[in-house]
C-alpha positions in Angstrom: -5.4 31.3 13.4 -8.8 29.3 12.3 -9.7 33.0 9.9 -6.6 32.6 8.3 -7.1 29.2 7.4 -10.6 29.7 6.1 -8.8 32.3 4.0 -9.1 31.0 0.6 -6.3 33.0 -0.9 -3.8 31.5 2.0 -4.7 28.1 1.7 -4.2 29.0 -2.4 -0.3 30.3 -1.4 0.2 26.8 0.6 -0.9 24.9 -1.9 0.4 26.2 -5.2 4.1 26.3 -4.7 3.4 21.9 -4.1 1.5 21.7 -7.6 4.3 24.3 -9.7 6.9 21.3 -8.1 3.8 18.6 -9.5 3.0 20.1 -12.4 7.1 20.6 -13.4 8.3 17.3 -12.2 5.4 15.1 -13.1 2.7 16.2 -15.0 4.5 18.3 -17.5 7.1 15.8 -18.1 4.1 13.6 -19.0 2.6 16.1 -21.8 5.8 16.8 -22.6 6.3 13.0 -24.3 2.8 12.7 -25.3 3.8 15.8 -27.6 7.0 14.3 -28.8 5.1 10.8 -29.8 3.7 13.0 -32.8 6.8 14.0 -33.5 9.8 13.1 -35.6 12.7 14.1 -34.0 16.2 12.9 -33.4 16.1 14.8 -29.9 18.3 17.6 -31.6 17.3 20.2 -34.3 13.6 20.8 -35.6 11.2 18.5 -35.4 8.0 17.2 -38.0 5.0 17.0 -36.7 4.1 13.4 -38.0 0.4 12.5 -35.8 0.0 9.2 -34.9 2.5 7.8 -37.6 4.7 6.7 -33.7 2.4 5.0 -32.3 1.3 3.0 -35.5 4.1 1.6 -36.2 4.1 0.9 -32.6 1.4 -1.8 -32.6 2.8 -3.4 -35.5 6.5 -3.5 -34.0 7.4 -7.5 -32.8 10.6 -5.7 -31.2 7.9 -4.1 -28.5 5.6 -6.5 -28.3 8.1 -8.5 -27.2 9.6 -6.3 -24.8 6.4 -6.3 -23.6 5.9 -9.5 -22.9 9.3 -9.5 -21.0 8.2 -6.9 -19.1 4.7 -9.0 -18.0 6.8 -12.3 -17.3 8.7 -10.1 -15.0 5.8 -8.9 -13.4 4.3 -12.1 -13.1 6.9 -13.5 -11.2 7.2 -10.4 -9.0 3.9 -10.8 -7.7 3.9 -14.5 -7.1 7.6 -13.8 -5.1 5.2 -11.8 -2.9 4.0 -15.2 -0.9 7.9 -16.2 -0.4 8.8 -12.9 1.2 5.4 -13.0 3.8 6.3 -16.5 4.5 9.4 -15.3 5.4 8.2 -12.1 7.2 6.0 -15.0 9.0 8.8 -16.5 10.4 10.7 -13.8 11.0 7.9 -12.7 13.5 7.6 -16.2 14.9 10.6 -14.3 17.1 12.5 -17.1 16.1 15.8 -17.3 17.0 17.9 -14.8 14.7 15.2 -13.3 13.5 16.9 -9.9 14.2 20.6 -10.7 12.3 18.2 -12.5 9.3 16.3 -8.9 9.4 20.2 -7.1 9.1 20.7 -9.8 6.0 17.6 -9.4 3.7 18.4 -5.8 4.0 21.7 -5.5 2.7 20.6 -5.4 -1.0 18.4 -2.5 -0.5 21.8 -0.8 0.6 23.3 -1.2 -2.7 22.7 0.6 -6.1 21.0 -1.3 -8.8 25.0 -0.8 -10.5 26.7 -2.8 -8.2 23.8 -5.6 -8.1 24.1 -6.0 -11.4 28.2 -6.3 -11.4 27.3 -8.6 -8.5 25.3 -10.5 -10.5 27.3 -10.3 -13.3 30.3 -12.1 -11.5 27.9 -15.1 -10.4 26.8 -16.0 -13.9 30.5 -15.6 -15.1 30.9 -19.1 -17.8 34.1 -19.2 -16.4 34.6 -18.3 -13.2 30.8 -17.2 -11.6 29.6 -19.1 -8.5 26.9 -20.7 -10.4 28.6 -22.7 -12.6 31.5 -23.3 -9.9 28.6 -25.1 -8.2 27.2 -27.0 -10.6 30.3 -28.3 -12.3 30.5 -29.6 -8.7 27.7 -31.3 -9.2 28.8 -32.9 -12.5 27.5 -30.1 -15.2 30.0 -30.8 -17.2 28.7 -27.4 -19.9 26.7 -25.0 -17.7 25.2 -22.6 -19.3 26.4 -19.3 -20.1 23.6 -17.3 -18.6 23.2 -14.0 -19.8 24.7 -14.8 -23.7 22.2 -17.7 -23.8 18.4 -16.3 -25.2 17.2 -19.7 -23.5 18.0 -18.3 -19.8 19.0 -15.1 -19.6 15.3 -13.7 -18.5 15.4 -16.1 -16.0 18.8 -15.2 -14.8 18.0 -11.3 -14.8 14.6 -11.8 -13.2 16.2 -14.4 -10.4 18.4 -10.8 -9.9 15.7 -8.6 -10.0 13.6 -11.1 -7.0 16.8 -11.1 -4.6 17.4 -7.2 -4.7 13.6 -6.1 -3.7 13.3 -9.2 -1.2 14.0 -7.5 1.7 12.2 -4.7 0.4 8.8 -6.5 0.6 10.2 -8.3 4.1 10.5 -5.8 6.3 7.1 -4.4 4.8 5.5 -7.3 5.6 7.6 -7.8 9.2 6.0 -4.3 10.3 2.7 -5.0 9.0 2.7 -8.3 11.0 4.0 -6.7 13.9 1.3 -4.1 14.4 -1.7 -7.3 15.2 -2.2 -7.4 18.3 -0.7 -10.2 20.6 -4.5 -10.8 22.3 -5.4 -12.0 19.0 -2.7 -14.6 18.2 -2.6 -15.8 22.5 -7.0 -16.4 22.5 -6.2 -19.0 19.2 -3.3 -20.7 21.0 -6.4 -21.2 23.9 -8.6 -22.1 21.1 -5.9 -24.4 20.0 -5.0 -23.0 16.3 -1.6 -24.0 14.7 1.2 -21.5 14.4 0.3 -22.0 10.5 -3.6 -21.5 11.4 -2.5 -19.0 13.3 -0.6 -17.2 10.6 -3.2 -17.6 7.5 -6.2 -17.6 8.8 -5.5 -14.3 11.5 -2.6 -12.3 11.0 -2.2 -12.7 6.4 -6.3 -11.5 6.9 -5.3 -8.9 9.5 -2.6 -7.4 6.8 -4.6 -7.9 3.3 -4.4 -4.4 3.0 -1.2 -3.7 2.9 -0.6 -7.4 0.5 -2.4 -5.1 -1.9 -0.9 -2.5 -1.6 2.5 -4.5 -2.2 0.6 -5.9 -5.5 0.4 -2.7 -7.2 3.4 -1.6 -6.3 5.4 -4.8 -7.6 3.7 -5.2 -11.0 4.1 -1.4 -11.5 7.6 -1.3 -10.8 8.0 -4.2 -12.9 6.5 -3.1 -16.3 8.5 0.2 -16.2 11.7 -1.7 -14.3 14.9 -0.4 -16.6 18.2 -0.1 -14.5 19.6 -3.7 -13.5 18.2 -4.8 -16.6 20.5 -2.5 -18.7 23.8 -2.5 -16.8 24.0 -6.6 -16.9 22.9 -7.4 -20.7 21.9 -4.2 -22.4 18.5 -6.3 -23.3 20.4 -8.8 -25.4 21.5 -11.1 -26.6 19.3 -10.0 -29.4 16.5 -8.7 -27.1 15.8 -11.7 -25.5 16.2 -9.8 -22.4 14.6 -6.6 -23.4 12.3 -4.4 -21.3 10.0 -1.6 -22.7 11.9 0.9 -20.5 15.1 -0.4 -22.0 13.7 -0.7 -25.6 12.4 3.2 -25.4 16.1 4.0 -24.4 17.8 2.9 -26.8 15.3 3.8 -29.8 15.7 7.4 -28.4 19.2 7.5 -27.3 21.1 4.7 -29.1 19.3 5.3 -32.5 18.3 8.9 -31.9 14.5 8.3 -32.4 13.3 10.5 -30.1 9.7 10.6 -31.7 9.4 6.7 -31.4 11.3 6.3 -28.3 8.6 9.0 -26.6 5.4 7.1 -28.1 6.8 4.0 -26.6 7.2 5.8 -23.4 3.5 7.3 -23.7 2.1 3.5 -24.2 4.2 2.4 -21.0 2.3 5.1 -19.2 -1.1 4.1 -20.4 -0.3 0.6 -20.0 0.9 1.2 -16.4 -2.2 3.1 -15.6 -4.6 0.4 -16.9 -2.6 -2.7 -15.2 -3.0 -0.5 -11.9 -6.2 0.5 -12.2 -7.1 -3.4 -13.3 -5.3 -4.8 -10.2 -6.9 -2.8 -8.0 -10.2 -3.5 -8.9 -9.4 -7.2 -8.4 -7.9 -6.5 -5.4 -10.8 -4.3 -3.8 -12.4 -5.3 -1.2 -15.8 -3.4 0.0 -15.5 -4.9 4.3 -12.0 -4.5 5.9 -10.8 -6.4 8.7 -10.5 -4.0 11.8 -8.6 -4.7 15.1 
């Protein structure tokens, strides 16, 4: 067996199928997207090479930068929400009464499709019969806003729905990491007189710092490329006030048939994501890793 596995030809035969699949599914489309971004193309018929004209237009496109700002806001709030998810996980990991039931409840959004979640929140935000406005009217608010039709509120309304959608995902990740922390450390801290809050944030959180860093990258990258729930709920409206980069790219490519320009937006999104990921990894890098 060792003789077989030391044969470079055999190793290549094992690696090539996976390498071919990765190239065909990931790297191939990435290269083609960059190539289409150099073309004037409707998606059908002949392409005309225009060089970097699409990218030049992109740089001065105010609607694109508005959508980029919305994506950035989503990334910021998604990252900040991790602190809330971590706190909930710390409470659940403390074996409080009903923690098993609560974990199952938090998982419900993960079992639903984005379309179903979008329809649920559309009903909640309904200006006439929605649950949110009904509650506000009970508390004396006479004219509650039309959440998904008012440019002042629509982005905040969508961000809340997205944070709810992914709450269970991050809570379970943190919960699993916290359950891996040795109980001996917690017991020793209790003997030394540490409070539950001190145990949580001075012992448990530092020990799962690696997991927290991974979730920060996931939250930021996921936010930058987010698309489906926003497209179903508002389509980027009203008047682009909830547009994000991915939905703007989709509209340009498939609604207005500017496939070349849409490809340029998609490729620029790829570059932004890579840069932001690299910066995030740099800021969250730590030479010393806590061992237990």
